[in-house]
RODO-2510 file (C-alpha; in nm, 4 decimals, decimal comma):
residues 75
     n   res          X          Y          Z
     1     x     8,3880     0,9560     4,0878
     2     x     8,2113     0,6224     4,0994
     3     x     8,2040     0,3771     3,8112
     4     x     7,8257     0,4199     3,7741
     5     x     7,8602     0,7932     3,7015
     6     x     8,1103     0,7482     3,4188
     7     x     7,9898     0,7348     3,0693
     8     x     8,0547     0,4119     2,8709
     9     x     8,3235     0,4290     2,6081
    10     x     8,3353     0,2138     2,2967
    11     x     8,5713    -0,0307     2,4727
    12     x     8,3332    -0,0625     2,7690
    13     x     8,0318    -0,1189     2,5546
    14     x     7,8763    -0,4589     2,5946
    15     x     7,7313    -0,4715     2,2447
    16     x     7,9159    -0,4828     1,9170
    17     x     7,8637    -0,1913     1,6676
    18     x     7,7170    -0,4513     1,4344
    19     x     7,4110    -0,4810     1,6598
    20     x     7,3060    -0,1255     1,5778
    21     x     7,3641    -0,1778     1,2074
    22     x     7,1688    -0,5053     1,2183
    23     x     6,8767    -0,3523     1,4043
    24     x     6,8619    -0,0571     1,1566
    25     x     6,8745    -0,2923     0,8562
    26     x     6,5966    -0,5101     0,9987
    27     x     6,3830    -0,2035     1,0747
    28     x     6,4299    -0,0623     0,7241
    29     x     6,3532    -0,3928     0,5609
    30     x     6,0527    -0,4495     0,7900
    31     x     5,8979    -0,1066     0,7110
    32     x     5,9726    -0,1512     0,3394
    33     x     5,7896    -0,4859     0,3501
    34     x     5,4923    -0,3261     0,5276
    35     x     5,4815    -0,0501     0,2664
    36     x     5,4900    -0,2964    -0,0231
    37     x     5,2199    -0,5154     0,1304
    38     x     4,9948    -0,2129     0,1944
    39     x     5,0330    -0,0794    -0,1562
    40     x     4,9589    -0,4211    -0,3006
    41     x     4,6455    -0,4537    -0,0862
    42     x     4,5147    -0,1211    -0,2218
    43     x     4,6109    -0,2053    -0,5830
    44     x     4,4518    -0,5530    -0,5673
    45     x     4,1344    -0,4461    -0,3886
    46     x     3,8172    -0,5788    -0,5331
    47     x     3,6119    -0,3452    -0,7538
    48     x     3,3079    -0,1754    -0,6033
    49     x     2,9984    -0,2316    -0,8303
    50     x     2,7802     0,0615    -0,9309
    51     x     2,4669    -0,1365    -0,8369
    52     x     2,3856    -0,4811    -0,6892
    53     x     2,0647    -0,6175    -0,8309
    54     x     1,8555    -0,9173    -0,7241
    55     x     1,7076    -1,1765    -0,9695
    56     x     1,4147    -0,9533    -1,0543
    57     x     1,6371    -0,6542    -1,1310
    58     x     1,5518    -0,4584    -0,8175
    59     x     1,8475    -0,2534    -0,6840
    60     x     1,9484    -0,3869    -0,3488
    61     x     2,2233    -0,1327    -0,2798
    62     x     2,4660     0,0911    -0,4754
    63     x     2,8348     0,1653    -0,4765
    64     x     2,7651     0,4757    -0,2810
    65     x     2,6058     0,2665    -0,0091
    66     x     2,9183     0,0492     0,0028
    67     x     3,1446     0,3593     0,0323
    68     x     2,9283     0,5051     0,3111
    69     x     2,9502     0,1725     0,4915
    70     x     3,3216     0,1670     0,4573
    71     x     3,3437     0,5208     0,5888
    72     x     3,2072     0,4020     0,9208
    73     x     3,5138     0,1872     0,9759
    74     x     3,7515     0,4721     0,8736
    75     x     3,6343     0,7110     1,1427
***
């Protein structure tokens, strides 16, 4: 049997077992950071007004118009 066909054992492995642990820790911390940032972005989102009026008191657009406009980007 050739060397290429034999499976690697832990002694033959080129990487330390700490590499796997480090990669997993970095991935977990990275995803946790993304989750925290995303939740803060939704929590700290600006309020949507019920109506936007001009100086004369005429309604320019409503909160429903804003929500419908946002829905275009969520498709």
